[in-house]
N, C-alpha and C positions, 0 to 999 in steps of 0.2 A: 504494500500500500504506500509506503514511503517513496518507493521508486516511481510510482505513478504521479505522485505530487511533485517529484523532482522534474519529471517530464513536462508537467503542466507549467511549472516555473520556467523551464527552459524555453517553452513554446510561447507563453503569454507574458513573460517578463517577471522580474524579481518581485514586483509589487502587485502581482495579479490578484492576491487575496483581498486587497483593498480596492482594486479597480474593477473587479468582477464580482457578481453574485454567484452563489453555488447552490444547486439543488440536487440532492440525492433522492430521486423519486422511487428508488427500490432499496431503501436504507436498511431494512432489517432492524438490527439493534444498534446501527450507527457505527459499526467498526470501520467502515471506509473513511469516515470523517475524522477519525483520530489523527491528530497532527496538524489539522487546520487551525489557524490562529484567530481569524476575525469572525467571532460568533454572530456579529450583527449582519453579516452577509451570507450566512449559511442557513439553508432550509433542509429539512429531512422529513420524508413521508414514506409510509409503507402500508400495506393492505391489512396487516394484522395488528389489532389493538394491543395484544399482549406485548408485541415488540415496541409499540409506542410507550407502554408502561415501563419497559426496561430502560428505554432512553430517558424518560422523565426521571427515573430513579438515578440514573447515571449523572444526570444534571445536578441532582441533589448532592452528589458526591464529587462534584467539580468538573464534570464533562463540559467542554467548551461549546455549548449550544444554548440557545434561548428557548424557553418552554413554549412560547407562542409561535416559534418557528418549526415546531415538531408537530406533525398532524397525521391522522389516519386518512389515507386516500388510496383508492383503488385506481391506479394510473391507467389501466387498460379499459376500465368500465365507467368510472365515475365522470360526471359532467364537470367540465372546467369552468367552475363558478366560484366567486369569492365568498367568504363567510358572510359578508354584508348583504349578499343576495341569496342567502340560503344554501350556499355551497360549502365546500370544505377547505378551499385554498385560502391561506391568509391574505388579507387585502393587500399588504405590502408586496407580497410575491406576485399577486395578480396584476398589480400596477406595472410590474416589470414585464410580465408576460404579454400584456395587451399593448405595450408601447414598443413599436418596431426597433427603435434606436436603443432603448434599454435592454431589449431582448438580445441584442448583439453582445451585450456584456453579461449574459447569463450562461454559466457553465453547467450543463447537465453532467454530473459526475456520478457514475453508477457501476455497480457490479450486478447486473440482472440475473435472474435464474437461468440455468442452462437446460432445464427440462424440455423434452420434446415429445411429440405424440408418437413418433416412430423410433424404435430402438433396433439394435442389431438383431435381437431375438425375434422382433417382429418380421424383419426382412427375411430371416432364415426359416420363418414359419414355426418357431418354437415358443412364441409368446403372443401377447395381445398388446394393442396400443395402450399407453398409460392412460388410465381413466381420468377424464376431466382435466387434462393438462392444458390444451388450448381450446378444446371444444366448449369450455365454459365461458369463453369470452365473446361477447357480441361483436367486439371490434374485429375479431378474426374474419367473420363473414363480410364485414364492410371492407376490409383491406385485401381480402383474397383476390379480387379482380385486379388489384394494383400490384401485388407482390407474389401472387401465385402460391406455390407450395412452401415458400419461406414463411408463410403464416403459421406453419406447424411448429415454429420455434419461438419460444417466449422472448428471447433476446431480440429477435427480428421484429416482433410485434412492438417491443419497446422502442426500437429504432424508428419504426414506421410511424408510430404515434408522435414521437418527438419531432420527426421530420415534417409531419403533416400539421400538427397543432402548435408546435413551438419553433417554426422555421426561422432560421437566423441565429439560433443559439450555437454555442460551442459544445460539442459532445465529446466527453472523455469517458470511454467505457471499456470494461473488461468483457470479452466475449471470445468465442471461437472465431477463426478467420474464414469460416464457410461462406459468410456473406460476400467475401472478396472473390474466392475462387471456386466455390461450390457450384456444381452443375444445376442444382435445384434453385439457385439464387439468381439465375439470369434475369428473370422478370424483376426481381428486387433491385438489381443493379441499374435497371432502366428507370426505376422509381427514385431510389436514394441517390441524389446528385449532390455531392459535397466535396469540399477541398480537404484532402488529407494533409495533416500538419505534422505528424510524427507518431512514434510509438515503439513498443517492444513486445516480444513474446517470451513466455516461460512455459515449462511443462505443466500440463493440466493437473498432474498428480500432486503438485505443490499446493493446491487449493484444498481446503476442507470439503469433504463430502463430494469431491469430483474424482472419478476414477477414469482410467484410460490414458493411453500415451498419445497425446495430441497437443498442439500448441494452443494456449490461450493468450490472446493479445490484449494489450492496453493500447488503444488507438484514439487519436484526437482528430476531430473533424470540425471544420467550419461550415455549417449548413447555410450560411449566407452566400457562399460562393458555389455556383452550380458547375460541378465537374463530374464526369462519369468516372467511376472507379477503374483505374487502369493498372498501374504497377504500385503496389504498396510495399515499401522497403522498411523493415523493422530491425531494431537491434535485438540480439538474442542473449538471454541469460539462462544459465543452467539452474538446476535445483538448489544449488548452493549460492545463487545470486551472483555468480561470476560471469562477466561479459565474455561472449565467445564468437562475436562476429555479427554479420547481418544476414537477413533472410528476406527474399523477395516473394511476394504473393501476387499473382496475376489475375486481373479481373476480366480482360477481354481475350479469351483463349481461342485458338483455332479448333478445328474439328478434332474429335477425340480418337484415341487409339482403337477403341472398340468399333467406331465407324469404319476405320481403316481395315481392320482384320476381317470384318464381316463381308467385305467384297471378295474374299478368297474362299467363300463357302463352296464345298463340293457335295457330291451326292452321298446321302446317308447309306445307300445300298452298297457302295464300294469303299466304305470307310475302313481304315486300319486302326482307328482309334478316334477319340474325341477330345478336342481342347475345350475345357470348361472355363468360362471366365465371367467376371462380374465387376461392375464399377470401373472407374477410370483413375483411381487413386491408390495410394499405398495401403490404406486401411483395408482394402479388399485383397491384399496380396495372397493371403492364405487360401482364397477361393480360386486361385489360378492353378489349374492342374490338368494333367492328361490322364484320361481313363478310357473306358470302353462304353459303348451304348449311349444311353440318354439318361436324363435325370428329371425328377419332378420338382427339383429345387428352383430357386429364382436365379438360375444360371443361364447364360447364353452358351451356345454350343457351336463349335466349328468342326465339321466332319473332315477327317484327315485322309489324304492320299498322297501319291507321289507328286501331284500337281500343286499342292499347297503346303507341303511339310516344311519347306524352308521358311515361308512366311510365318507359319505357326511357331516354328522354333525361334524366329526373331521376336515375335510377340512374347512368347514364354520367357525368353532370356531377358528381354527388356523389363518385364514385370518382376523378375526374380534376382537379377544381378546385383541390384542395390538393396541393401538391408532397409527394412522399414524401421523408422525411428519416430520418436515423438515429434520431431521437427518437420519431417517430410510427410507426415501422416496423410495430409489432405492435398499433397501435390498431385496435379493432374497429368496423366499421360496423354500424348497428343498424336495426331496424324503426322507421320514423318514427311520429310522431303524425299524426293526420289533418288537422292545420291546413294543411298544404301544399295540400290540395285546393281551398281557396278563394283561393289566391294565384296568380292567372293570370299575373302578371308573372314570378314565379319559374318557372312552367312554361315560358313562352315564352323566358325567358333560357336555360333548360336546353336547349330545342330548338335555339336558335341556337348555343349552345356545342357541342352534339353534331354539328351539321351541318358545322362548320368545324374540328373538332379532328383532329389528325394520326392519332389512333387510330380514326378513322372510315375503315376500309379497304375500303369498298364499291368495287368495280371493275367496269366494263362488260365486262371480259374474262371474267367468270364468269356473266354473265347481264344482263338488262335493268336498267339503273341507274335506280331510282326516287327517287334522292336529289339530283337537280339542284334547287337552291333558287331558280333564276331562270327566267324565260321566255326564249325565243329572242331576242325583241326587246331584252331588258335586256342581253344579252351579245353582241349582233350575231352570233349563231350562223350558220353557213354552211348549215345544213339543220335540218329539224324534229326535235325530240327524240322518241325512242321512248316516253318516259314523262313525263307531267306530274303525276305523283302528288304530289310534294312541294309544288309551287306551288298545285295544287288544294287540298291539305290546308291550306296556310297561308291561302288566300283563302276557305275555307269552301265550296268547290265539291265536287260529286260528279263522278267521272269517267264519261264516257258509254260506251255500247256494251259491247264485250267486257271493258273494264276493270271495269265494274260487276260482271260475273260473277267476275272475278279476285279482287276484294276482298270478295265476298259480298253477298247481297241485304239483310242487316240493317244498312244504313248509315243515318246520320243527317245532317242538314244543319246543321253547326255554324256559328257566327258566324266571320267572318274573324278571324284572330289579330292581336293588336296587340303591338308589341315596344317595349321600353324604349329610351331613347337609346343606352345601351351596346350593346344587341343590334343596333340599327340600324347602329351604327358597324361592327360585325363584318360585317353584310351588305354594307355599302358597300365595305369592304376586300376581301371575297370577290368582289364583283361586278367590281371592277377587275382582279383576278387572272383571273377567267373571261374577261373581255373581251380581255385581253392574250393569253391562250391561243388564243382563237378568231380572233385576228388573224393567226395563223400559218397557212401553207398546208397543206392536206390533213391537218388534225387530226381526231381522233375526236370527232365532234359530240356523242356521248353520254358524254363523259368525266366521271368523278367527280373530286373533289378529289384522291384518291389517284392517279388516272390522270394528272392535271395535274402533280402533284409528280414522278411517275415520268418524264414527258415531259421536264421541264426538268433534273431531277437525275440521271437515269440510274441504272445499277446497277454495282457493282464486280464483280470476277471471281468473288466468292462469291455473287453474286446479290442482295446487299443494296443497298437504295437508298442512294445517296450522300447525305452530309449537306448538300451545297450544290450550286450550279450556277455555270457561267461566265457565265450570262446575268444581267447586273447589274440589269436592269429587273425580272426575275423575283425576284431576291433582295430587292430593295426592296419589292416587292408582297407576297411571302410574309412578309417581316419585319414589315410593317405589319399584316398579318392576325394574326400571332402576338401583336403588341403589343395590338391591340384585343381579342383573345381573352383575353389576360391581365387586362385591365381588367374584362372581363365576369366572369371567374373570381373576381376580388376582390369583385365585387358579389354573387356567388352564395355565397361562403364563409360569411358570418355566418349565413345561413339554414340551412346544413347543421347547425349547432349548435342554432339556434332550433327547428327541426323534429325534432330528436332523432336525426338520422342518425349523429352523433358526440357523445360526451360531452366536455366541456371538461376 
């Protein structure tokens, strides 16, 4: 809270508390206002009378507020009327609100609620919308035509009401940055036109009663100046309050990566697997995987064949090469430039990355495994594989007989793929793992990487694959594969930005 007041001072000037009025219209028990000095210019309101009573008690014990500047007010529902006209707003504050020039000297300083009607559990079909979160507010229906699905978020409703009823004020607020770069906030960004003055972001988990690893920002806006949100550059502080650089959030983004990958859709009937994907940001990273068949979940599906496997591998690698953190949680993946099409090494790096990543969940239990990246001789297999699709694809061969019908008549004879030293190191580590698996008695000769992991790691009582194995040799081999895969990811990362999949 002290840091937010420092940023307000840096933005508005050393004497801002004497030159500006301050209203916390979501004050709770007034914690945000601690540290402010000019009680004659401070107003605090909240919906809960019990919180008002706490603030009044704190005033009795020396809190720097005036009793008649603290009032019960439902900011999203109550009418904006002064006490003298039967309303709830102190007359002195209402005089500031109704005067356009005085209103420019009013700072709305808030930490509004983060509750929303939709949660991750709702999206995945495991929960229900939070009862009465925004559906209880009449203003939601009024603002929905103006801000669209952003009306599902309480902080967005506060912003919209402030913008509509208190236009011209300075807004200093804590919130997520979804209103800047969220795909559900495009309509909101056309409505909320204001000049960005500065701010910072910190991890959400540093706030009481807020869980999740995503950024919460304190941003300052001048609503008197009409500007569309474009690039919002914030300072970054870690959980210990240490400055660690700057972060840019983009408001006007190009088409999404999901729009891009969908143009490579192939026929379900000829599929060798399915790329499942969801969302365009890092918070959906765990939902990006390769499996078989179809799903009833809220996933999009790309059916894979020799015609689109490189594009799918690029998508998969772009979404998984960079670790999801609290800071990049809401960063949006975008439709790339066409330059990647001439970078063969990038393409084959992505293929190698995809073949050996743990989110490649192809399993022979659900059908023929077309994803074995080695020949039988390379891994000393105990029997012939059912499918040689992947090695044929890598070596530029067409598959004979029935398989030619399976993958369609319109095939081409590509050149054998070549791999970078980093990708070759991944293949070598993977080959050692496959050979060790095939040295065991009575194994599934058509096993995928997922099957091999399950064989050694087993599952717990809840059916989840265990994190490790008692087999030391396996743990060394899988550890080496993960290490080489990490080095390959480091090689892929810069090109993700170069080709426009992400903005810096």
